[in-house]
C-alpha positions as CSV (number, residue, x, y, z in Angstrom):
1,M,0.0,0.1,0.0
2,K,2.7,2.5,0.9
3,K,4.5,1.6,-2.4
4,H,1.4,2.4,-4.5
5,L,1.0,5.7,-2.4
6,F,4.7,6.5,-3.2
7,Y,4.1,5.9,-7.1
8,Y,1.0,8.2,-6.7
9,Y,2.6,11.0,-5.1
10,L,5.6,10.8,-7.6
11,T,3.2,10.7,-10.6
12,A,1.4,13.7,-9.2
13,I,4.6,15.7,-8.6
14,A,5.7,14.9,-12.1
15,A,2.4,16.0,-13.6
16,L,2.4,19.2,-11.6
17,F,6.1,19.8,-12.7
18,I,5.1,19.4,-16.5
19,S,2.0,21.7,-15.9
20,F,4.1,24.4,-14.5
21,S,6.7,24.0,-17.3
22,T,4.0,24.2,-19.8
23,I,2.5,27.3,-18.4
24,S,6.0,28.9,-18.0
25,A,6.8,28.1,-21.7
26,Q,3.3,29.5,-22.9
27,E,3.8,32.8,-20.8
28,S,6.5,33.9,-22.9
29,L,6.9,35.7,-26.4
30,K,9.4,34.2,-28.7
31,I,10.3,35.1,-32.3
32,V,11.2,31.8,-34.1
33,R,11.7,33.0,-37.7
34,G,12.6,36.5,-39.3
35,K,14.6,38.1,-36.3
36,I,17.8,38.9,-38.3
37,D,20.1,41.9,-38.3
38,T,20.7,42.3,-42.0
39,L,19.1,41.1,-45.2
40,K,20.5,41.5,-48.7
41,A,17.5,41.8,-51.0
42,L,15.7,44.2,-53.2
43,P,13.5,46.9,-51.7
44,G,9.9,45.7,-51.5
45,S,10.9,42.2,-50.8
46,V,8.6,40.1,-48.7
47,H,10.0,39.0,-45.3
48,Y,8.1,36.5,-42.9
49,I,8.1,36.6,-39.2
50,T,6.6,33.7,-37.1
51,G,6.5,33.1,-33.5
52,V,4.9,31.8,-30.3
53,A,2.9,33.6,-27.6
54,P,0.7,32.5,-24.9
55,A,-2.5,30.9,-26.3
56,G,-5.4,33.2,-26.5
57,S,-3.3,36.3,-26.8
58,T,-4.1,39.2,-29.2
59,V,-0.8,39.6,-31.4
60,Y,0.2,42.7,-33.0
61,V,3.1,43.1,-35.7
62,N,3.9,46.9,-36.2
63,G,0.4,47.8,-34.8
64,T,-1.4,45.3,-37.1
65,E,-3.3,42.5,-35.5
66,V,-2.3,39.1,-36.8
67,K,-3.9,35.7,-36.4
68,Q,-2.9,33.4,-33.7
69,Y,-3.4,29.8,-34.0
70,K,-4.5,27.5,-31.2
71,T,-1.1,26.3,-30.8
72,G,0.0,29.8,-29.8
73,S,1.8,30.3,-33.1
74,F,1.4,33.4,-35.2
75,G,2.9,34.9,-38.3
76,A,3.1,38.1,-40.3
77,E,4.4,39.2,-43.8
78,L,6.4,42.3,-44.0
79,R,7.5,44.4,-47.2
80,L,10.9,45.8,-46.4
81,A,12.4,49.1,-47.4
82,E,16.0,49.8,-48.1
83,G,17.7,50.8,-44.9
84,E,16.2,50.1,-41.3
85,N,12.9,48.4,-40.7
86,P,12.0,48.6,-37.2
87,V,9.7,45.8,-36.0
88,L,7.6,45.7,-32.8
89,V,5.7,42.4,-31.9
90,K,3.3,42.7,-29.0
91,A,1.3,40.1,-27.3
92,E,-1.6,40.9,-25.0
93,F,-3.3,38.4,-22.7
94,S,-4.9,38.5,-19.3
95,G,-4.4,42.1,-18.8
96,A,-0.7,41.7,-19.3
97,A,1.4,42.4,-22.4
98,L,4.8,41.1,-23.8
99,E,6.8,42.9,-26.4
100,E,9.7,42.0,-28.7
101,K,11.5,44.9,-30.5
102,F,14.3,44.5,-33.2
103,S,15.3,46.1,-36.4
104,I,15.9,44.4,-39.9
105,F,18.5,46.3,-42.1
106,L,17.7,45.7,-45.8
107,V,20.9,46.2,-48.0
108,K,20.4,46.3,-51.7
109,P,22.6,43.8,-53.4
110,Q,25.3,45.1,-55.7
111,I,24.6,43.6,-59.1
112,K,27.4,43.8,-61.6
113,E,26.1,43.8,-65.0
114,A,28.4,41.8,-67.3
115,V,29.8,43.8,-70.0
116,M,30.3,41.8,-73.1
117,P,32.7,43.1,-75.8
118,E,31.2,43.9,-79.0
119,S,32.8,40.8,-80.7
120,D,31.1,38.5,-78.1
121,F,27.9,38.7,-80.2
122,P,28.4,40.3,-83.5
123,G,25.0,40.6,-84.6
124,V,22.3,43.3,-84.1
125,V,19.8,42.8,-81.3
126,V,16.3,44.7,-81.0
127,S,13.8,44.7,-78.2
128,T,10.0,45.1,-78.3
129,R,8.2,48.3,-77.3
130,E,4.5,48.5,-76.1
131,R,2.0,47.2,-78.7
132,A,4.6,45.4,-80.8
133,Y,3.4,42.6,-82.9
134,L,4.8,40.0,-85.3
135,N,3.9,39.5,-88.9
136,Y,4.4,36.5,-91.1
137,G,5.8,38.2,-93.9
138,V,6.4,41.4,-95.7
139,G,3.1,41.5,-97.6
140,E,0.9,44.8,-97.4
141,D,-2.7,45.7,-98.1
142,R,-5.1,48.2,-96.8
143,L,-5.3,46.5,-93.5
144,G,-1.6,46.0,-93.2
145,G,0.5,42.7,-93.2
146,A,-0.9,39.4,-91.9
147,K,-0.4,39.5,-88.1
148,I,0.7,36.6,-85.9
149,N,0.2,38.0,-82.5
150,F,1.1,41.0,-80.2
151,L,4.1,40.8,-77.8
152,S,4.9,42.1,-74.4
153,P,7.7,44.7,-74.4
154,G,11.3,44.1,-73.4
155,I,11.8,40.9,-75.7
156,K,15.2,40.9,-77.3
157,M,15.5,39.2,-80.7
158,E,18.4,39.3,-83.3
159,L,17.8,41.5,-86.3
160,L,18.4,39.6,-89.6
161,D,17.3,42.0,-92.3
162,S,15.2,44.9,-93.3
163,A,12.4,45.2,-95.7
164,N,10.4,48.7,-96.1
165,F,9.2,49.5,-92.6
166,L,9.6,46.1,-91.2
167,Y,12.7,44.1,-89.6
168,K,13.2,40.4,-90.1
169,V,13.9,38.9,-86.7
170,R,15.0,35.7,-85.5
171,L,12.7,33.8,-83.1
172,S,14.7,30.7,-82.9
173,D,17.4,28.8,-84.9
174,S,14.7,27.5,-87.2
175,R,12.1,30.2,-87.3
176,H,11.9,34.0,-88.1
177,A,9.1,36.7,-88.4
178,F,8.8,40.3,-89.2
179,I,8.1,43.2,-86.8
180,P,7.5,47.1,-87.5
181,K,10.7,49.1,-87.1
182,S,8.8,51.7,-85.1
183,L,7.8,49.1,-82.3
184,V,11.3,48.0,-81.5
185,K,14.4,49.7,-80.3
186,R,18.1,48.7,-80.9
187,E,20.1,47.2,-78.1
188,P,23.8,48.4,-77.4
189,A,26.4,46.6,-79.4
190,G,27.3,43.0,-77.9
191,T,23.9,42.5,-76.5
192,R,22.8,38.8,-76.9
193,P,19.3,37.7,-77.9
194,A,17.3,36.2,-75.0
195,A,17.5,32.5,-74.2
196,S,16.4,30.8,-71.0
197,L,15.6,27.4,-69.2
198,T,12.2,27.1,-68.0
199,S,11.4,26.7,-64.4
200,S,8.4,25.7,-62.4
201,W,4.8,26.3,-63.5
202,S,1.6,27.2,-61.6
203,V,-2.0,26.9,-62.9
204,S,-4.6,28.5,-60.5
205,K,-7.9,30.2,-60.4
206,S,-8.0,33.9,-60.1
207,G,-11.3,35.7,-60.2
208,K,-13.1,35.0,-63.5
209,S,-10.1,33.5,-65.1
210,D,-7.5,30.6,-64.8
211,V,-4.0,31.7,-64.9
212,I,-0.9,29.7,-66.2
213,R,2.5,31.1,-65.1
214,V,5.8,29.7,-66.8
215,A,8.9,31.1,-64.9
216,L,11.8,32.1,-67.2
217,S,15.1,33.8,-66.6
218,D,14.5,36.2,-69.6
219,R,11.6,37.5,-71.7
220,L,11.3,35.3,-74.8
221,P,9.3,35.8,-78.1
222,Y,6.3,33.6,-78.2
223,I,3.6,32.6,-80.7
224,I,0.1,31.8,-79.2
225,Y,-2.9,30.6,-81.0
226,Q,-6.0,28.3,-80.3
227,E,-6.7,24.9,-81.9
228,M,-10.2,23.4,-82.2
229,E,-9.2,19.7,-82.2
230,P,-7.9,19.0,-79.7
231,R,-9.5,22.1,-77.9
232,R,-6.5,23.7,-76.7
233,I,-4.3,27.0,-76.5
234,V,-0.9,26.6,-77.6
235,A,1.9,28.9,-76.6
236,E,5.3,28.3,-78.4
237,I,8.2,30.1,-76.5
238,H,11.2,30.6,-78.7
239,G,14.6,30.3,-77.1
240,A,13.5,28.1,-74.3
241,A,14.8,24.8,-73.3
242,N,12.9,22.6,-70.7
243,N,13.9,22.6,-67.0
244,S,10.3,22.5,-65.5
245,N,10.4,19.7,-63.1
246,W,7.1,20.4,-61.5
247,I,3.7,21.9,-62.5
248,T,1.4,22.8,-59.8
249,Q,-2.3,22.6,-60.9
250,Y,-5.1,23.2,-58.6
251,L,-8.5,21.4,-58.6
252,D,-10.9,24.3,-58.7
253,L,-9.9,25.4,-62.4
254,E,-12.8,26.4,-64.4
255,S,-11.6,26.9,-67.9
256,V,-8.5,24.7,-68.1
257,E,-8.7,21.0,-68.0
258,Y,-5.1,20.3,-67.8
259,V,-1.7,21.5,-69.1
260,D,1.5,19.8,-70.4
261,F,4.4,20.8,-72.8
262,N,6.5,19.5,-75.7
263,Q,10.2,20.5,-76.3
264,V,9.5,20.8,-80.0
265,S,13.2,21.6,-80.9
266,H,16.1,22.3,-78.9
267,D,15.0,26.0,-78.5
268,I,11.2,25.9,-79.0
269,Y,9.2,25.1,-75.8
270,R,5.5,24.4,-76.5
271,V,2.9,25.0,-73.8
272,N,-0.3,23.1,-74.3
273,I,-3.3,24.2,-72.3
274,Y,-6.4,21.9,-72.8
275,L,-9.7,23.6,-72.3
276,K,-12.9,22.1,-70.6
277,D,-15.5,24.0,-72.7
278,K,-16.3,23.9,-76.4
279,Y,-16.5,27.7,-76.8
280,S,-13.6,29.8,-75.6
281,W,-14.1,33.2,-74.0
282,G,-10.9,34.6,-74.4
283,Y,-7.1,34.4,-73.5
284,K,-4.1,36.5,-73.4
285,A,-0.4,36.4,-73.0
286,E,1.9,38.8,-71.1
287,Y,5.1,38.9,-69.2
288,I,4.9,39.7,-65.6
289,G,8.6,40.1,-64.5
290,N,10.2,37.2,-66.5
291,S,7.3,34.9,-66.1
292,L,5.1,34.2,-69.1
293,V,1.5,34.6,-67.7
294,I,-1.4,33.2,-69.8
295,T,-4.8,34.3,-68.5
296,V,-7.8,32.1,-69.7
297,K,-11.2,33.7,-69.1
298,H,-14.1,31.7,-67.6
299,T,-17.1,31.1,-69.8
300,P,-20.0,33.3,-68.5
301,Q,-23.2,31.4,-67.8
302,P,-26.3,33.1,-68.7
303,A,-29.5,32.9,-66.5
304,Y,-31.2,30.9,-69.1
305,K,-30.6,29.5,-72.5
306,G,-29.9,32.4,-75.1
307,S,-29.9,35.0,-72.5
308,L,-27.7,38.0,-73.0
309,A,-28.6,39.3,-69.5
310,G,-25.6,40.2,-67.4
311,L,-23.1,40.4,-70.2
312,K,-21.2,43.6,-71.0
313,I,-21.0,43.9,-74.7
314,G,-18.8,46.5,-76.6
315,V,-20.5,48.1,-79.6
316,D,-18.2,49.9,-82.2
317,A,-19.3,52.4,-84.7
318,G,-16.7,52.2,-87.5
319,H,-15.1,55.4,-88.7
320,G,-16.0,58.8,-87.5
321,G,-14.7,62.4,-87.4
322,T,-12.4,63.0,-90.4
323,A,-12.8,59.4,-91.4
324,S,-16.0,59.3,-93.2
325,G,-15.6,55.8,-94.5
326,A,-17.5,55.0,-97.7
327,V,-20.0,57.6,-99.2
328,S,-22.9,56.5,-101.2
329,T,-24.0,57.9,-104.4
330,S,-26.5,60.1,-103.0
331,G,-23.9,61.5,-100.5
332,I,-24.9,59.3,-97.3
333,K,-21.6,58.8,-95.2
334,E,-20.8,55.4,-93.8
335,K,-19.7,56.9,-90.4
336,D,-23.2,58.4,-89.8
337,L,-25.0,55.1,-90.7
338,N,-22.7,53.2,-88.4
339,L,-23.2,55.5,-85.5
340,A,-27.1,55.4,-86.0
341,M,-27.1,51.5,-86.1
342,A,-24.7,51.1,-83.1
343,Y,-27.3,53.2,-81.0
344,M,-30.0,50.9,-82.4
345,L,-27.9,47.9,-81.4
346,K,-27.3,49.3,-77.9
347,R,-30.9,49.8,-77.4
348,E,-31.9,46.3,-78.6
349,L,-29.1,44.8,-76.3
350,E,-30.2,46.6,-73.2
351,K,-33.9,45.3,-73.8
352,K,-32.2,41.9,-73.4
353,G,-30.5,42.9,-70.1
354,A,-27.1,43.4,-71.4
355,S,-25.0,46.5,-70.5
356,V,-23.4,48.2,-73.6
357,V,-20.2,50.0,-73.9
358,L,-19.7,52.2,-76.9
359,S,-16.4,53.0,-78.4
360,R,-17.8,56.3,-79.6
361,G,-21.1,58.0,-78.9
362,D,-20.8,60.9,-81.2
363,D,-18.9,61.8,-84.4
364,S,-15.3,61.3,-82.8
365,D,-12.3,60.1,-84.8
366,L,-10.8,57.4,-82.7
367,T,-7.8,55.3,-83.5
368,M,-8.1,51.6,-83.5
369,Y,-5.9,51.3,-80.4
370,E,-8.1,53.9,-78.7
371,R,-11.1,51.7,-79.4
372,V,-9.5,48.4,-78.2
373,D,-8.4,50.3,-75.0
374,I,-12.0,51.5,-74.3
375,F,-13.1,47.8,-74.5
376,D,-10.3,46.4,-72.5
377,A,-10.6,49.1,-69.8
378,A,-14.3,48.3,-69.6
379,G,-13.8,44.6,-69.4
380,V,-16.3,43.6,-72.1
381,D,-17.5,40.0,-72.4
382,L,-18.1,40.4,-76.2
383,M,-17.7,42.9,-79.1
384,V,-19.4,43.7,-82.3
385,S,-18.1,46.4,-84.7
386,V,-20.7,47.9,-87.1
387,H,-19.7,48.9,-90.6
388,C,-21.0,49.3,-94.2
389,N,-19.2,47.8,-97.1
390,A,-18.3,49.2,-100.6
391,G,-17.0,48.4,-103.9
392,G,-17.9,46.1,-106.9
393,N,-20.7,46.6,-109.4
394,P,-23.0,49.6,-108.2
395,L,-26.0,48.0,-110.3
396,R,-25.9,44.8,-108.2
397,P,-26.6,44.0,-104.7
398,G,-23.3,43.7,-102.7
399,G,-24.8,41.7,-99.7
400,T,-24.2,41.3,-96.1
401,S,-21.3,39.6,-94.3
402,T,-19.5,39.0,-90.9
403,Y,-15.8,38.6,-90.2
404,Y,-13.5,37.0,-87.6
405,K,-9.8,36.6,-87.3
406,H,-9.5,33.7,-84.7
407,I,-10.9,30.4,-85.4
408,E,-12.5,30.1,-81.9
409,Y,-14.7,32.9,-82.8
410,R,-16.0,31.5,-86.2
411,D,-19.3,30.2,-84.8
412,L,-20.1,33.6,-83.4
413,A,-19.7,35.3,-86.7
414,K,-21.6,32.5,-88.3
415,S,-24.6,32.8,-85.9
416,V,-25.0,36.5,-86.6
417,L,-24.8,35.9,-90.4
418,E,-27.5,33.4,-90.5
419,R,-29.8,35.7,-88.8
420,L,-29.0,38.7,-91.1
421,L,-29.7,36.6,-94.2
422,E,-33.2,36.0,-93.0
423,L,-33.8,39.6,-94.3
424,D,-33.6,38.3,-98.0
425,V,-30.2,40.1,-98.8
426,K,-27.4,38.8,-100.7
427,N,-24.9,36.6,-98.7
428,F,-21.5,38.1,-99.3
429,G,-20.0,35.5,-97.0
430,L,-18.4,34.5,-93.7
431,I,-14.9,35.9,-93.8
432,G,-12.2,34.3,-91.6
433,N,-8.6,35.2,-90.7
434,F,-9.7,38.9,-91.4
435,N,-6.9,41.1,-90.4
436,F,-9.0,44.0,-88.8
437,S,-7.7,45.6,-85.6
438,L,-10.9,45.1,-83.7
439,N,-10.9,41.4,-84.7
440,A,-7.2,40.9,-83.3
441,P,-8.0,40.8,-79.6
442,T,-8.2,37.2,-78.1
443,F,-9.3,38.3,-74.7
444,Y,-13.1,38.4,-75.7
445,P,-15.1,37.0,-78.5
446,N,-15.6,39.5,-81.3
447,L,-16.9,40.1,-84.9
448,L,-17.3,42.7,-87.5
449,V,-20.5,43.0,-89.1
450,E,-20.6,44.6,-92.9
451,T,-24.2,45.5,-93.1
452,L,-24.6,46.1,-96.7
453,F,-22.7,47.8,-99.6
454,M,-22.8,51.7,-99.8
455,S,-21.7,51.6,-103.4
456,S,-24.6,49.5,-104.6
457,L,-27.7,51.5,-105.4
458,Q,-30.1,48.7,-104.3
459,D,-28.3,48.3,-100.9
460,E,-28.0,52.0,-100.5
461,E,-31.9,52.4,-100.8
462,M,-32.2,49.7,-97.9
463,L,-29.4,51.2,-95.8
464,A,-31.1,54.7,-96.0
465,D,-34.1,53.3,-94.3
466,P,-34.0,53.5,-90.5
467,V,-36.6,50.8,-90.2
468,F,-34.4,48.6,-92.2
469,Q,-31.4,49.5,-90.3
470,N,-33.1,48.6,-87.1
471,M,-34.3,45.3,-88.6
472,M,-30.7,44.4,-89.3
473,M,-29.6,45.2,-85.7
474,K,-32.3,43.2,-84.4
475,R,-31.1,40.2,-86.3
476,V,-27.6,40.9,-85.0
477,V,-29.1,40.5,-81.5
478,S,-30.9,37.4,-82.4
479,G,-27.6,35.8,-83.8
480,L,-25.8,36.7,-80.5
481,E,-28.7,35.0,-78.5
482,D,-28.2,32.0,-80.9
483,Y,-24.6,31.9,-79.9
484,M,-25.3,32.1,-76.3
485,K,-27.8,29.3,-76.4
486,K,-25.0,27.1,-78.1
487,V,-22.6,28.3,-75.3
488,K,-25.2,27.4,-72.5
489,S,-26.0,23.9,-73.8
490,S,-22.3,22.9,-74.3
491,L,-21.1,23.7,-70.8
492,K,-20.1,20.6,-68.7
493,R,-20.7,22.5,-65.6
494,R,-23.8,24.1,-64.3
């Protein structure tokens, strides 16, 4: 019995000792990570501080309350400025307070730029400016040469040749393209073209888009396009070799099914982005730092089949100001008809519950870039540009037509054309790969409507009638509704 009592008292004393030790440990404030004297990093760098305080405390870091977990642990993220960064950590509990003060000195690292002799790279290198784009060749027409895609600024490429207003540039060992001279600048002698190993990827959901990030050490030229079968977005990064040993893909993605890659040649790295939905709602590629970021928009889901309600639709009235466009035999100016029909289209769309952004609401003379910027800034879901056509035999009807550039928007243009042809006008055609600036964006579905021919006497008579103008715009709206029905019925998710 005495032996049992001895073990009982011994156990109780040990438990009491452990309890006192735990309480003593918990009633202290300890910085576990981030308490350093000097840090070499760029200003604005993120610095993490973690620690432990008595459970149930209210913890502040530099006056901002931070979350404390049940374990007593807490953490904070600081952005450091160059020089001294004072840090005050305070834990308040049971009417008491504990503090820990220290400073972190951020020293900007001295980066020595490698100065290469001119003989190191004997060629000439140019880098892209804002709004730079690639052309397939040196061909020219009233719409300019055939574009491949736009590029981010700061991409260095070797200059190979010159033709009129274009430079021929090397994308990779086996590929070249052409770029307007005004949209690049020459780099100092000895500058080498960009090249890079690829690093890790991430594929995540952000707001109304899925975002793919491919880390590189330099900005490289890229060609990006969409394929219908298999349904995917392809980005070919030139000058890149694979060193991507992990690709993080989250399970809440809405537009992207999965991603993979191919090393097409020793210096062309192909990014494959496989899509969930039949109808693409837009994508764009841009550099953020040296990471190529590809944003794929989620498909909007209308409230009911065919509904345009809730969509933000851009409506462009072609020409304007000093740009009259075509002028009919009787003197009607295209710019005036386009604006009148744009307002009719706006009214009909608003009846369906859509909101409308006009590129111009009066007789303004806007550049194509300004029109695109208006729609980009507004975040439109879809865009329609309204024009009238001209040319050909004035004694014959010219007809109506719709236009797209990117294959993924062909069905949109087709749906609208089918409705316009209900008016018993001549079918001038469904025109693809159209090199019109407002058809160039890939970040939202878009089409150009060429209503009828100003130069045709028969078409002119119909275009001069406001009733007929409104009938055409109603058919445009019906075509958009038909397209949204197809989109709605094709969605895998609800």
